[in-house]
N, C-alpha and C positions, 0 to 999 in steps of 0.2 A: 545394849548399853554401850558397848564399845563403839558401836557405829555412831551413836548419839554423841559421845565424847569426841570422837574423831571429827564429826561435822561441826560441833561447837568450836573445837580448836581451829578448824579450817575457817569457819565463819569469823572468829575473833581475829585470826591472822589477816584475812582478806580485808576486814574492816580497818584494822590497824594500817595495813599497807596502802589502802585506798584513801585513808583519811587525809593524807598529804596531797592528794591530787587536786583538791579544790583550792589549795593555798598557793599563793605565788611564791616562787623561789626568791630568795633574797636577791635583790638586784645590786649590781655593782654600783657603788657610790662613786660618782665622778670625783676624781681628785682635782681640786682647783689648780689650774696651771698658774705658775707665778706670772705676775704682770710682766708682759713682754717689755724688754728694755728697748725702746725705740732709739735708733741712732738719729739724732737731729740732722735734717737735711741742711747742708750749708746754704747760706743765702747766696743767690746767684751773684756771680762776680760782676761788678759793674763793667760795662764795656769801656773801651778807650774813649777819651774825649775827642770829639771831631775837631779838626783844625790842622795847623802846621806843627810839625815836630822836627827837632834837630838835635844833634849831639856830637859825640866824639867821632873821630875818623871821618870827619866831614859827612856824616850821615844826615840825610834829610828826607822827609816824605810828608804826605798829607794823609789824614784819616777822615773817611766819610762818616755820616751819621749812622750808617749800618756797620761800621767797624772795618770796612775794606781799606786797604792801604793803596795809595796812588803815588806814582812817580817816585818810587823808592830809589835813592841814589846814595852810593857810598864811594869815597875816593880812598884807594889803597895804594901805598907806596910799594912798588915791586923793584927792588934792587936799583933804586934811584929814579925810577920812572913812575909817574903818577898814572894810575889806572882808575878810570871811572866806570863803575858798574851800575846800570840803571835797569829797573824793572817797572814796567808801566802799571801793572795791577797785581795785587796780592790779596788773596782771601784767606785770612787766618782761620784755623779750626775753632771749635767751640771753646777750647782752653786758651784761646788767644795766641796760639803759636803758629809758625809757618816754617816750611823748608822749601826753597826754590833752587833748582839746579839748572845749569846750562852746560851743554856739551859742545866741544869743538872736535870735529873729526877730520883733521887735516892729515898731514903725514903721520902725526902721532895724536892719539886721542887724549883729551884733557877734559876735566869737569870742574866747574866753578859752582860752589854751593853757598847760598846765603840762608841763614836761619835767624829766627827771632821769636821773642815771646813778650807779650804785654805783662809786666810785673804788677802794674796797677793801672788805674785809669789815666795816669799822667807819666808813666815811665815804661820803657821797653829796653831790652838788651838782646844781644845776639852775637853771631860770629859770621865772618866772611872768609871762606877758604877759596882763594883765587889761584887757579892753575893756568888760566889764559885770560887775555884781555883784548878787546877791540880798541885800537888806538884811534885818536882823532884823525890821523892821516889815512885811515882806512886799513892799515895793516893790522895784523893780529900778533900780539906778543904771546908766544907759547913758552911756558917755563919748563926747563929741564930739572931745576932744583926748586922744590916747593917750600916757600916760607911757611912758618906756622900760621894757623888761622888768626885773623885779626878780630879781637873782641871789640864790640862797640856798644854804646848806650845812647839812648835818645830820650828827650823829655818833651812834653807838650809845651809849645811856646805861645800859641795864640789861636783864637777862633778864626775860621775862614771868613773873609769879608763878604 
């Protein structure tokens, strides 16, 4: 009888233990993620208007349909002498900004830096840090005392003919 009770107990325990095998374990309920907050992509900045531009510090240049700057010219007064700095072609970066440097390696090395940025499709501003200048007579004006950078602004004036 003991044996029968023992086997019955074992059979009941095994049945109870195995009864859960056919059932699925509770699955994890996915927690809904909050709706992602999308940062709106800013609208692409309009490119500068093509045409003639001019402004302070006798700055002038043209802008092509592709946004390139041509014949950039700025006149800077350096201790009573007029210095004209000209760059034939400038390609601004995707943000509409540029930095152009020129080096003079004579007896003493000097660097002239022009920078600018389109503020809108019709305005631009920048600086000219002039440490040397090629003069109309072919000489080079090399400065020992550097004036502060000249700030300039320019506006679109007209479309190209």
